[in-house]
DSSP file (Angstrom, degrees, kcal/mol; ACC not computed):
  #  RESIDUE AA STRUCTURE BP1 BP2  ACC     N-H-->O    O-->H-N    N-H-->O    O-->H-N    TCO  KAPPA ALPHA  PHI   PSI    X-CA   Y-CA   Z-CA
    1    1 A M    >         0   0    0      0, 0.0     3,-0.8     0, 0.0     2,-0.3   0.000 360.0 360.0 360.0 -14.5  195.7  146.4 -185.5
    2    2 A I  G >   +     0   0    0      1,-0.2     3,-0.8     2,-0.1     4,-0.0  -0.607 360.0   4.6 -82.6 136.8  197.3  145.3 -188.8
    3    3 A L  G 3  S-     0   0    0     -2,-0.3    -1,-0.2     1,-0.2     0, 0.0   0.844 131.9 -56.9  60.3  38.0  195.5  146.2 -192.1
    4    4 A G  G <  S+     0   0    0     -3,-0.8    -1,-0.2     1,-0.2    -2,-0.1   0.662  81.9 164.1  80.7  15.6  192.8  148.2 -190.4
    5    5 A S    <   -     0   0    0     -3,-0.8    -1,-0.2     1,-0.1    -2,-0.1  -0.425  34.7-125.9 -69.4 143.7  191.4  145.6 -188.1
    6    6 A K        -     0   0    0     -2,-0.1     3,-0.1     1,-0.1    -1,-0.1  -0.711  20.0-108.8 -96.4 139.7  189.2  147.2 -185.4
    7    7 A P        -     0   0    0      0, 0.0     2,-0.3     0, 0.0    -1,-0.1  -0.208  44.0 -94.6 -55.4 155.3  189.8  146.8 -181.7
    8    8 A Q        -     0   0    0      1,-0.0     2,-0.2     0, 0.0     0, 0.0  -0.616  39.5-140.5 -77.8 129.2  187.2  144.7 -179.9
    9    9 A F        -     0   0    0     -2,-0.3    -1,-0.0    -3,-0.1    -3,-0.0  -0.625   9.1-130.2 -84.0 144.4  184.4  146.7 -178.2
   10   10 A G     >  -     0   0    0     -2,-0.2     4,-2.0     1,-0.0     5,-0.2  -0.338  37.5 -94.1 -74.8 173.3  182.9  145.9 -174.9
   11   11 A P  H  > S+     0   0    0      0, 0.0     4,-2.1     0, 0.0     5,-0.2   0.882 124.9  47.5 -60.2 -41.5  179.1  145.7 -174.5
   12   12 A G  H  > S+     0   0    0      2,-0.2     4,-2.5     1,-0.2     5,-0.2   0.920 113.5  46.4 -63.5 -47.0  178.8  149.3 -173.4
   13   13 A E  H  > S+     0   0    0      1,-0.2     4,-2.3     2,-0.2    -1,-0.2   0.868 111.4  52.9 -67.4 -36.5  180.9  150.7 -176.1
   14   14 A S  H  X S+     0   0    0     -4,-2.0     4,-2.5     2,-0.2    -1,-0.2   0.941 110.3  46.8 -63.7 -46.1  179.1  148.5 -178.7
   15   15 A N  H  X S+     0   0    0     -4,-2.1     4,-2.5     1,-0.2    -2,-0.2   0.911 112.9  50.2 -65.0 -41.1  175.6  149.9 -177.5
   16   16 A S  H  X S+     0   0    0     -4,-2.5     4,-2.6     2,-0.2    -1,-0.2   0.911 111.9  47.9 -62.9 -40.7  177.0  153.5 -177.6
   17   17 A E  H  X S+     0   0    0     -4,-2.3     4,-2.7     2,-0.2    -2,-0.2   0.938 113.1  47.5 -65.6 -43.9  178.3  153.0 -181.1
   18   18 A K  H  X S+     0   0    0     -4,-2.5     4,-2.7     2,-0.2    -2,-0.2   0.926 113.6  47.3 -59.4 -46.2  175.1  151.5 -182.3
   19   19 A R  H  X S+     0   0    0     -4,-2.5     4,-2.6     2,-0.2    -2,-0.2   0.937 112.6  50.0 -61.6 -46.2  173.0  154.3 -180.7
   20   20 A R  H  X S+     0   0    0     -4,-2.6     4,-2.6     1,-0.2    -2,-0.2   0.912 111.9  48.1 -56.2 -45.6  175.4  157.0 -182.2
   21   21 A L  H  X S+     0   0    0     -4,-2.7     4,-1.8     1,-0.2    -1,-0.2   0.888 112.0  49.3 -66.5 -40.4  175.0  155.4 -185.7
   22   22 A R  H  X S+     0   0    0     -4,-2.7     4,-1.9     2,-0.2    -1,-0.2   0.886 110.1  50.7 -62.2 -42.4  171.3  155.2 -185.4
   23   23 A Y  H  X S+     0   0    0     -4,-2.6     4,-2.0     2,-0.2    -2,-0.2   0.928 110.3  49.7 -62.4 -48.0  171.0  158.8 -184.3
   24   24 A M  H  X S+     0   0    0     -4,-2.6     4,-2.3     1,-0.2    -1,-0.2   0.823 108.3  52.7 -62.0 -31.1  173.1  159.9 -187.2
   25   25 A S  H  X S+     0   0    0     -4,-1.8     4,-2.5     2,-0.2    -1,-0.2   0.904 108.2  50.2 -71.8 -37.0  171.0  158.0 -189.6
   26   26 A Y  H  X S+     0   0    0     -4,-1.9     4,-2.1     2,-0.2    -2,-0.2   0.915 111.1  50.8 -66.4 -38.0  167.9  159.7 -188.3
   27   27 A I  H  X S+     0   0    0     -4,-2.0     4,-2.0     2,-0.2    -2,-0.2   0.916 111.9  46.1 -60.9 -44.3  169.7  163.1 -188.8
   28   28 A A  H  X S+     0   0    0     -4,-2.3     4,-2.4     1,-0.2    -2,-0.2   0.903 111.1  52.5 -68.1 -38.0  170.6  162.3 -192.3
   29   29 A F  H  X S+     0   0    0     -4,-2.5     4,-2.3     1,-0.2    -2,-0.2   0.868 108.9  50.5 -65.7 -34.5  167.0  161.0 -193.0
   30   30 A C  H  X S+     0   0    0     -4,-2.1     4,-2.4     2,-0.2    -1,-0.2   0.905 110.7  49.7 -72.0 -37.7  165.6  164.3 -191.6
   31   31 A G  H  X S+     0   0    0     -4,-2.0     4,-2.4     2,-0.2    -2,-0.2   0.931 111.9  48.5 -63.0 -43.3  168.0  166.2 -194.0
   32   32 A I  H  X S+     0   0    0     -4,-2.4     4,-2.5     2,-0.2    -2,-0.2   0.912 109.6  51.1 -67.3 -39.9  166.9  164.1 -196.9
   33   33 A V  H  X S+     0   0    0     -4,-2.3     4,-2.4     1,-0.2    -1,-0.2   0.894 111.3  47.9 -58.9 -42.9  163.3  164.7 -196.1
   34   34 A G  H  X S+     0   0    0     -4,-2.4     4,-2.1     2,-0.2    -1,-0.2   0.888 112.5  50.0 -63.1 -37.6  163.8  168.4 -196.0
   35   35 A G  H  X S+     0   0    0     -4,-2.4     4,-3.0     2,-0.2     5,-0.2   0.910 111.6  47.8 -68.7 -41.1  165.7  168.3 -199.3
   36   36 A I  H  X S+     0   0    0     -4,-2.5     4,-3.1     2,-0.2     5,-0.3   0.957 112.3  48.8 -61.3 -52.1  163.0  166.3 -201.0
   37   37 A A  H  X S+     0   0    0     -4,-2.4     4,-2.0     1,-0.2    -2,-0.2   0.891 114.2  46.1 -58.5 -42.2  160.3  168.6 -199.7
   38   38 A G  H  X S+     0   0    0     -4,-2.1     4,-2.1     2,-0.2    -1,-0.2   0.925 114.8  46.2 -64.8 -46.1  162.2  171.7 -200.9
   39   39 A F  H  X S+     0   0    0     -4,-3.0     4,-3.0     1,-0.2     5,-0.3   0.904 112.7  49.9 -70.1 -39.3  163.0  170.3 -204.3
   40   40 A A  H  X S+     0   0    0     -4,-3.1     4,-2.2    -5,-0.2    -1,-0.2   0.898 111.0  51.1 -62.8 -41.8  159.5  169.1 -204.8
   41   41 A T  H  < S+     0   0    0     -4,-2.0     4,-0.4    -5,-0.3    -2,-0.2   0.912 116.1  39.4 -61.9 -43.9  158.2  172.5 -203.9
   42   42 A G  H  < S+     0   0    0     -4,-2.1     3,-0.3     2,-0.2    -2,-0.2   0.890 118.7  45.5 -74.7 -39.5  160.4  174.3 -206.2
   43   43 A F  H  < S+     0   0    0     -4,-3.0    -3,-0.2     1,-0.2    -2,-0.2   0.902 118.5  38.3 -70.5 -42.3  160.2  171.8 -209.1
   44   44 A F  S  < S+     0   0    0     -4,-2.2     2,-0.3    -5,-0.3    -1,-0.2   0.276  78.6 132.6 -95.6   7.8  156.5  171.2 -209.2
   45   45 A D        -     0   0    0     -4,-0.4    16,-0.2    -3,-0.3    14,-0.1  -0.444  36.6-168.6 -61.4 119.1  155.4  174.7 -208.4
   46   46 A Q        +     0   0    0     14,-3.5     2,-0.2    -2,-0.3    -1,-0.2   0.431  67.5  47.7 -91.6   0.8  152.6  175.6 -211.0
   47   47 A G  S    S-     0   0    0     13,-0.6    12,-0.2     2,-0.1    11,-0.1  -0.460  95.8 -96.9-121.2-158.7  152.5  179.4 -210.1
   48   48 A D  S    S+     0   0    0     10,-0.5    11,-0.2    -2,-0.2    10,-0.1   0.064  75.5 123.7-111.2  25.3  155.1  182.1 -209.7
   49   49 A G        -     0   0    0      9,-1.2     2,-0.3     7,-0.1     7,-0.1  -0.312  42.4-156.4 -81.4 169.0  155.4  182.0 -205.9
   50   50 A S     >> -     0   0    0      5,-0.3     5,-0.8     1,-0.1     4,-0.6  -0.992  19.2-144.5-144.7 145.8  158.4  181.4 -203.8
   51   51 A L  T  45S+     0   0    0     -2,-0.3    78,-0.2     1,-0.2    -1,-0.1   0.798 102.5  50.8 -74.6 -29.6  158.9  180.2 -200.3
   52   52 A L  T  45S+     0   0    0      1,-0.2    -1,-0.2     3,-0.1    77,-0.1   0.770 111.7  42.3 -87.0 -25.2  161.8  182.5 -199.7
   53   53 A T  T  45S-     0   0    0     76,-0.1    -1,-0.2     2,-0.1    -2,-0.1   0.529 107.2-113.7-100.0  -4.8  160.2  185.8 -200.9
   54   54 A G  T  <5 +     0   0    0     -4,-0.6     2,-2.2     1,-0.2     3,-0.3   0.622  65.7 142.6  89.8   9.0  156.8  185.4 -199.3
   55   55 A D    > < +     0   0    0     -5,-0.8     3,-0.8     1,-0.2     4,-0.5  -0.419  15.5 151.9 -82.7  68.6  154.7  185.2 -202.4
   56   56 A W  G >   +     0   0    0     -2,-2.2     3,-0.8     1,-0.2    -1,-0.2   0.812  61.9  60.7 -71.4 -32.1  152.5  182.7 -200.8
   57   57 A E  G 3  S+     0   0    0     -3,-0.3    -1,-0.2     1,-0.2    -2,-0.1   0.723 105.9  49.5 -71.8 -19.8  149.4  183.5 -202.9
   58   58 A L  G <  S+     0   0    0     -3,-0.8    -9,-1.2    -8,-0.1   -10,-0.5   0.514  84.3 104.0 -93.5  -6.4  151.2  182.6 -206.1
   59   59 A L    <   +     0   0    0     -3,-0.8     2,-0.4    -4,-0.5    -9,-0.1  -0.654  47.7 177.8 -77.0 125.5  152.5  179.3 -204.9
   60   60 A R        +     0   0    0     -2,-0.4   -14,-3.5   -19,-0.1   -13,-0.6  -0.998   5.1 171.5-136.8 124.9  150.5  176.4 -206.5
   61   61 A L        -     0   0    0     -2,-0.4   -16,-0.1   -16,-0.2     5,-0.1  -0.960  44.1 -94.5-126.4 150.9  151.1  172.7 -206.0
   62   62 A P     >  -     0   0    0      0, 0.0     4,-2.3     0, 0.0     3,-0.3  -0.411  41.0-120.5 -60.3 137.0  149.1  169.7 -207.0
   63   63 A P  H  > S+     0   0    0      0, 0.0     4,-2.0     0, 0.0     5,-0.2   0.875 109.8  50.8 -47.4 -48.0  146.9  168.7 -204.0
   64   64 A A  H  > S+     0   0    0      1,-0.2     4,-2.0     2,-0.2     5,-0.1   0.901 111.6  48.5 -58.8 -42.3  148.3  165.2 -203.7
   65   65 A L  H  > S+     0   0    0     -3,-0.3     4,-2.9     1,-0.2     5,-0.2   0.859 107.7  55.3 -65.4 -37.6  151.9  166.5 -203.7
   66   66 A A  H  X S+     0   0    0     -4,-2.3     4,-2.0     1,-0.2    -1,-0.2   0.877 108.6  47.1 -63.2 -37.8  151.0  169.1 -201.2
   67   67 A L  H  X S+     0   0    0     -4,-2.0     4,-2.4     2,-0.2    -2,-0.2   0.909 112.9  50.5 -69.8 -40.6  149.7  166.4 -198.7
   68   68 A V  H  X S+     0   0    0     -4,-2.0     4,-2.3     1,-0.2    -2,-0.2   0.946 111.9  46.3 -61.9 -48.6  152.9  164.3 -199.3
   69   69 A I  H  X S+     0   0    0     -4,-2.9     4,-2.7     1,-0.2    -1,-0.2   0.887 111.8  51.4 -67.8 -37.1  155.2  167.2 -198.7
   70   70 A A  H  X S+     0   0    0     -4,-2.0     4,-2.2    -5,-0.2    -1,-0.2   0.920 111.4  47.8 -58.7 -42.2  153.2  168.1 -195.5
   71   71 A A  H  X S+     0   0    0     -4,-2.4     4,-2.2     2,-0.2    -2,-0.2   0.899 112.2  49.5 -66.2 -43.9  153.4  164.6 -194.2
   72   72 A L  H  X S+     0   0    0     -4,-2.3     4,-2.9     2,-0.2     5,-0.3   0.927 112.1  47.9 -65.4 -47.4  157.2  164.5 -195.0
   73   73 A L  H  X S+     0   0    0     -4,-2.7     4,-2.6     1,-0.2     5,-0.3   0.902 110.1  51.8 -63.4 -39.3  157.8  167.8 -193.2
   74   74 A L  H  X>S+     0   0    0     -4,-2.2     5,-2.3    -5,-0.2     4,-1.5   0.906 115.8  42.6 -60.0 -43.2  155.8  166.7 -190.1
   75   75 A A  I  <>S+     0   0    0     -4,-2.2     5,-2.2     3,-0.2    -2,-0.2   0.904 119.2  42.4 -72.3 -38.2  157.9  163.5 -190.0
   76   76 A G  I  <5S+     0   0    0     -4,-2.9    -2,-0.2    -5,-0.2    -3,-0.2   0.845 125.6  29.7 -76.6 -38.4  161.2  165.2 -190.6
   77   77 A F  I  <5S+     0   0    0     -4,-2.6    -3,-0.2    -5,-0.3    -2,-0.2   0.634 133.8  17.7-100.3 -15.7  160.8  168.3 -188.4
   78   78 A L  I  X5S+     0   0    0     -4,-1.5     4,-1.6    -5,-0.3    -3,-0.2   0.742 120.4  39.4-120.0 -58.9  158.6  167.0 -185.7
   79   79 A V  I  ><S+     0   0    0     -5,-2.3     4,-2.3     2,-0.2     5,-0.2   0.953 117.2  43.3 -70.5 -50.8  158.2  163.3 -185.2
   80   80 A L  H  ><S+     0   0    0     -5,-2.2     4,-2.7    -6,-0.2    -1,-0.2   0.905 112.6  50.7 -66.1 -42.0  161.8  162.1 -185.8
   81   81 A P  H  > S+     0   0    0      0, 0.0     4,-0.8     0, 0.0    -1,-0.2   0.916 112.7  46.6 -64.5 -35.7  163.6  164.8 -183.8
   82   82 A L  H  < S+     0   0    0     -4,-1.6     3,-0.5     1,-0.2     4,-0.3   0.878 114.6  48.4 -65.7 -35.1  161.3  164.2 -180.8
   83   83 A Y  H >< S+     0   0    0     -4,-2.3     3,-2.2     1,-0.2     4,-0.4   0.908 103.2  62.8 -66.1 -40.1  161.8  160.4 -181.2
   84   84 A G  H >< S+     0   0    0     -4,-2.7     3,-1.7     1,-0.3     4,-0.4   0.744  84.2  74.9 -63.1 -23.2  165.6  161.1 -181.5
   85   85 A F  G >< S+     0   0    0     -4,-0.8     3,-0.7    -3,-0.5    -1,-0.3   0.784  91.2  59.3 -57.6 -25.6  165.6  162.5 -177.8
   86   86 A R  G <  S+     0   0    0     -3,-2.2    -1,-0.3    -4,-0.3    -2,-0.2   0.729 100.0  57.6 -73.7 -21.6  165.4  158.8 -176.7
   87   87 A L  G <  S+     0   0    0     -3,-1.7     2,-0.3    -4,-0.4    -1,-0.2   0.462  96.9  72.2 -92.4  -0.7  168.6  158.0 -178.6
   88   88 A V  S <  S-     0   0    0     -3,-0.7     2,-0.1    -4,-0.4   -68,-0.0  -0.735  80.7-108.7-114.4 158.5  170.8  160.4 -176.8
   89   89 A D     >  -     0   0    0     -2,-0.3     4,-2.5     1,-0.1     5,-0.2  -0.334  40.8 -98.5 -81.3 173.0  172.4  160.7 -173.3
   90   90 A D  H  > S+     0   0    0      1,-0.2     4,-2.2     2,-0.2     5,-0.1   0.817 121.6  54.1 -64.2 -31.3  171.3  163.2 -170.8
   91   91 A Y  H  > S+     0   0    0      2,-0.2     4,-2.0     1,-0.2    -1,-0.2   0.946 112.1  43.0 -70.5 -42.5  174.2  165.6 -171.6
   92   92 A Q  H  > S+     0   0    0      1,-0.2     4,-2.0     2,-0.2    -2,-0.2   0.875 112.1  54.7 -69.5 -34.4  173.4  165.7 -175.3
   93   93 A R  H  X S+     0   0    0     -4,-2.5     4,-2.3     2,-0.2     5,-0.2   0.934 107.9  50.2 -61.7 -44.7  169.6  166.0 -174.4
   94   94 A E  H  X S+     0   0    0     -4,-2.2     4,-2.3     1,-0.2    -2,-0.2   0.908 109.7  50.8 -62.3 -39.6  170.4  169.1 -172.2
   95   95 A Q  H  X S+     0   0    0     -4,-2.0     4,-2.0     1,-0.2    -1,-0.2   0.890 111.2  48.1 -63.5 -39.0  172.4  170.7 -175.0
   96   96 A S  H  X S+     0   0    0     -4,-2.0     4,-2.5     2,-0.2    -1,-0.2   0.831 109.7  51.2 -71.7 -34.9  169.6  170.1 -177.5
   97   97 A L  H  X S+     0   0    0     -4,-2.3     4,-2.4     2,-0.2     5,-0.2   0.890 109.5  52.3 -71.8 -35.5  166.9  171.6 -175.0
   98   98 A V  H  X S+     0   0    0     -4,-2.3     4,-2.3    -5,-0.2    -2,-0.2   0.938 111.4  47.9 -63.1 -41.9  169.2  174.7 -174.6
   99   99 A G  H  X S+     0   0    0     -4,-2.0     4,-2.3     1,-0.2    -2,-0.2   0.937 112.5  46.6 -62.3 -43.9  169.2  174.9 -178.4
  100  100 A Y  H  X S+     0   0    0     -4,-2.5     4,-2.3     2,-0.2    -1,-0.2   0.867 111.4  51.3 -64.3 -35.7  165.6  174.6 -178.7
  101  101 A T  H  X S+     0   0    0     -4,-2.4     4,-2.9     2,-0.2    -1,-0.2   0.888 108.8  52.0 -66.1 -39.5  164.9  177.2 -176.0
  102  102 A G  H  X S+     0   0    0     -4,-2.3     4,-2.0     2,-0.2    37,-0.2   0.930 109.7  49.6 -62.7 -45.7  167.3  179.6 -177.7
  103  103 A G  H  X S+     0   0    0     -4,-2.3     4,-2.0     1,-0.2    -2,-0.2   0.933 112.7  46.7 -57.0 -48.0  165.3  179.1 -181.0
  104  104 A F  H  X S+     0   0    0     -4,-2.3     4,-2.7     1,-0.2    -2,-0.2   0.909 113.4  47.7 -67.2 -40.1  162.0  179.7 -179.3
  105  105 A L  H  X S+     0   0    0     -4,-2.9     4,-1.6     1,-0.2     5,-0.3   0.803 108.7  55.8 -73.2 -23.7  163.2  182.8 -177.4
  106  106 A G  H  X S+     0   0    0     -4,-2.0     4,-2.8    -5,-0.2    -1,-0.2   0.918 112.4  41.2 -68.0 -41.1  164.7  184.2 -180.6
  107  107 A V  H  X S+     0   0    0     -4,-2.0     4,-2.1     2,-0.2    -2,-0.2   0.892 113.0  53.1 -68.6 -43.9  161.4  184.0 -182.4
  108  108 A M  H  < S+     0   0    0     -4,-2.7    -1,-0.2    -5,-0.2    -2,-0.2   0.822 123.7  29.8 -61.2 -33.9  159.4  185.2 -179.4
  109  109 A A  H  X S+     0   0    0     -4,-1.6     4,-1.8    -5,-0.2    -2,-0.2   0.844 118.0  56.1 -86.2 -43.9  161.7  188.3 -179.1
  110  110 A G  H  X S+     0   0    0     -4,-2.8     4,-2.8    -5,-0.3     5,-0.2   0.891 102.2  52.7 -67.7 -42.8  162.7  188.7 -182.7
  111  111 A F  H  X S+     0   0    0     -4,-2.1     4,-3.0     1,-0.2     5,-0.2   0.971 111.7  44.4 -66.0 -51.7  159.2  188.9 -184.3
  112  112 A P  H  > S+     0   0    0      0, 0.0     4,-2.3     0, 0.0    -1,-0.2   0.891 113.9  50.1 -54.2 -39.1  158.0  191.8 -182.1
  113  113 A V  H  X S+     0   0    0     -4,-1.8     4,-2.7     2,-0.2    -2,-0.2   0.930 112.8  47.1 -65.2 -44.7  161.2  193.6 -182.4
  114  114 A W  H  X S+     0   0    0     -4,-2.8     4,-1.9     2,-0.2    -1,-0.2   0.904 111.5  49.8 -58.7 -46.7  161.0  193.3 -186.2
  115  115 A A  H  X S+     0   0    0     -4,-3.0     4,-2.8     2,-0.2    -1,-0.2   0.897 111.5  49.7 -60.8 -41.9  157.4  194.3 -186.3
  116  116 A A  H  X S+     0   0    0     -4,-2.3     4,-2.0    -5,-0.2    -2,-0.2   0.928 111.3  49.0 -61.6 -46.4  158.2  197.4 -184.1
  117  117 A L  H  <>S+     0   0    0     -4,-2.7     5,-3.1     2,-0.2     6,-0.9   0.822 110.8  51.3 -67.4 -31.1  161.1  198.3 -186.5
  118  118 A H  H ><5S+     0   0    0     -4,-1.9     3,-2.0     4,-0.2    -2,-0.2   0.924 106.6  53.7 -64.2 -49.0  158.7  197.9 -189.5
  119  119 A A  H 3<5S+     0   0    0     -4,-2.8    -2,-0.2     1,-0.3    -1,-0.2   0.856 109.1  48.0 -60.2 -34.7  156.2  200.2 -187.9
  120  120 A G  T 3<5S-     0   0    0     -4,-2.0    -1,-0.3    -5,-0.2    -2,-0.2   0.384 118.4-113.8 -83.2   7.4  158.9  202.9 -187.5
  121  121 A A  T < 5S+     0   0    0     -3,-2.0    -3,-0.2     2,-0.2    -2,-0.1   0.785  85.1 117.4  64.0  31.9  160.0  202.3 -191.1
  122  122 A F  S   <S+     0   0    0     -5,-3.1    -4,-0.2    -6,-0.2    -5,-0.1   0.565  75.6  21.6 -95.5 -10.8  163.3  200.9 -190.2
  123  123 A A  S    S-     0   0    0     -6,-0.9    -2,-0.2    -9,-0.1    -1,-0.1  -0.954  86.7 -96.4-147.7 160.4  163.0  197.5 -191.7
  124  124 A P        -     0   0    0      0, 0.0     3,-0.1     0, 0.0    -6,-0.1  -0.322  62.7 -69.7 -75.9 169.7  160.8  195.8 -194.3
  125  125 A A        -     0   0    0      1,-0.1   -10,-0.1    -7,-0.1     2,-0.0  -0.175  57.7-101.2 -60.6 148.0  157.7  193.9 -193.3
  126  126 A P        -     0   0    0      0, 0.0     2,-0.3     0, 0.0    -1,-0.1  -0.392  43.9-169.6 -67.5 149.0  158.2  190.7 -191.4
  127  127 A N     >  -     0   0    0      1,-0.1     4,-2.1    -3,-0.1     5,-0.2  -0.921  34.6-107.8-139.6 165.4  157.8  187.6 -193.5
  128  128 A A  H  > S+     0   0    0     -2,-0.3     4,-2.3     1,-0.2     5,-0.2   0.895 117.3  50.6 -67.0 -40.7  157.5  183.8 -192.7
  129  129 A F  H  > S+     0   0    0    -78,-0.2     4,-2.6     1,-0.2    -1,-0.2   0.879 109.2  53.0 -67.6 -36.0  161.1  182.9 -194.1
  130  130 A G  H  > S+     0   0    0      2,-0.2     4,-2.5     1,-0.2    -1,-0.2   0.921 109.2  47.6 -64.7 -43.7  162.6  185.7 -192.0
  131  131 A I  H  X S+     0   0    0     -4,-2.1     4,-2.1     2,-0.2    -2,-0.2   0.900 112.3  49.3 -62.4 -40.4  161.0  184.4 -188.8
  132  132 A F  H  X S+     0   0    0     -4,-2.3     4,-2.9    -5,-0.2     5,-0.2   0.921 110.3  51.6 -63.0 -43.2  162.1  180.9 -189.6
  133  133 A A  H  X S+     0   0    0     -4,-2.6     4,-2.5     2,-0.2     5,-0.3   0.890 109.9  49.4 -57.1 -43.4  165.7  182.3 -190.2
  134  134 A I  H  X S+     0   0    0     -4,-2.5     4,-2.1     1,-0.2     5,-0.2   0.930 114.1  45.8 -64.1 -44.7  165.6  184.1 -186.9
  135  135 A G  H  X S+     0   0    0     -4,-2.1     4,-2.2    -5,-0.2    -2,-0.2   0.901 116.0  44.9 -64.3 -43.9  164.5  181.0 -185.1
  136  136 A F  H  X S+     0   0    0     -4,-2.9     4,-2.4     2,-0.2    -2,-0.2   0.894 114.5  47.0 -72.8 -37.2  167.0  178.7 -186.8
  137  137 A V  H  X S+     0   0    0     -4,-2.5     4,-3.0    -5,-0.2    -2,-0.2   0.936 114.1  46.8 -67.2 -46.3  169.9  180.9 -186.4
  138  138 A S  H  X S+     0   0    0     -4,-2.1     4,-2.6    -5,-0.3     5,-0.2   0.879 111.1  53.3 -64.0 -38.6  169.2  181.6 -182.8
  139  139 A M  H  X S+     0   0    0     -4,-2.2     4,-2.3    -5,-0.2    -1,-0.2   0.955 110.9  46.9 -62.3 -46.0  168.7  177.8 -182.2
  140  140 A C  H  X S+     0   0    0     -4,-2.4     4,-2.4     2,-0.2    -2,-0.2   0.933 112.4  48.7 -58.8 -50.1  172.1  177.1 -183.8
  141  141 A V  H  X S+     0   0    0     -4,-3.0     4,-2.6     1,-0.2    -1,-0.2   0.935 113.6  45.1 -56.1 -51.1  173.9  179.7 -181.9
  142  142 A S  H  X S+     0   0    0     -4,-2.6     4,-2.3     1,-0.2    -1,-0.2   0.847 113.1  51.7 -69.3 -32.3  172.4  178.7 -178.5
  143  143 A Y  H  X S+     0   0    0     -4,-2.3     4,-2.2    -5,-0.2    -1,-0.2   0.889 110.6  47.4 -76.7 -35.2  173.1  175.0 -179.2
  144  144 A L  H  X S+     0   0    0     -4,-2.4     4,-2.1     2,-0.2    -2,-0.2   0.913 111.8  51.7 -65.8 -39.8  176.7  175.7 -180.1
  145  145 A Y  H  X S+     0   0    0     -4,-2.6     4,-2.2     1,-0.2     5,-0.3   0.938 112.6  45.1 -57.6 -48.4  177.0  177.8 -176.9
  146  146 A A  H  X S+     0   0    0     -4,-2.3     4,-1.7     1,-0.2    -1,-0.2   0.870 110.7  54.9 -63.5 -37.1  175.6  174.9 -175.0
  147  147 A R  H  < S+     0   0    0     -4,-2.2    -1,-0.2     1,-0.2    -2,-0.2   0.898 120.7  28.2 -65.7 -41.4  177.9  172.4 -176.8
  148  148 A W  H  < S+     0   0    0     -4,-2.1    -1,-0.2    -5,-0.1    -2,-0.2   0.625 127.8  38.6 -90.4 -19.0  181.1  174.3 -176.0
  149  149 A R  H  <        0   0    0     -4,-2.2    -3,-0.2    -5,-0.2    -2,-0.2   0.630 360.0 360.0-113.6 -19.3  180.3  176.0 -172.7
  150  150 A L     <        0   0    0     -4,-1.7    -3,-0.1    -5,-0.3    -4,-0.1   0.410 360.0 360.0 -94.6 360.0  178.2  173.6 -170.7
């Protein structure tokens, strides 16, 4: 305990710590992949399009870069999170599944509501980023609810 020495872990604690560190490294990797994809899309855009405003027809990327970005996004947003479910315990898995369910339900309810409000001239037309934001925010809220209430 003197000069920052760590207490000895037992085998179970050591395995839990390794699993937690590996899980956090995957989360960091997914964040880095998303950052690289976003930076490359904004920096190498050859047109006047924007991912955030929905100007999809004006967005132009070199074909090779578009394939690399698509592969990175699939790895960062689909493959690694699904693989990460193996690295968490049952309680954390349940919290994550509640979060994913909340995101899914947010999109499934949010888009038709938004489209109906647009048809009645109460809201602007639905766009891809808005639908993503609805899903992301509802996923975060439902995960936080599950984290602190379940």
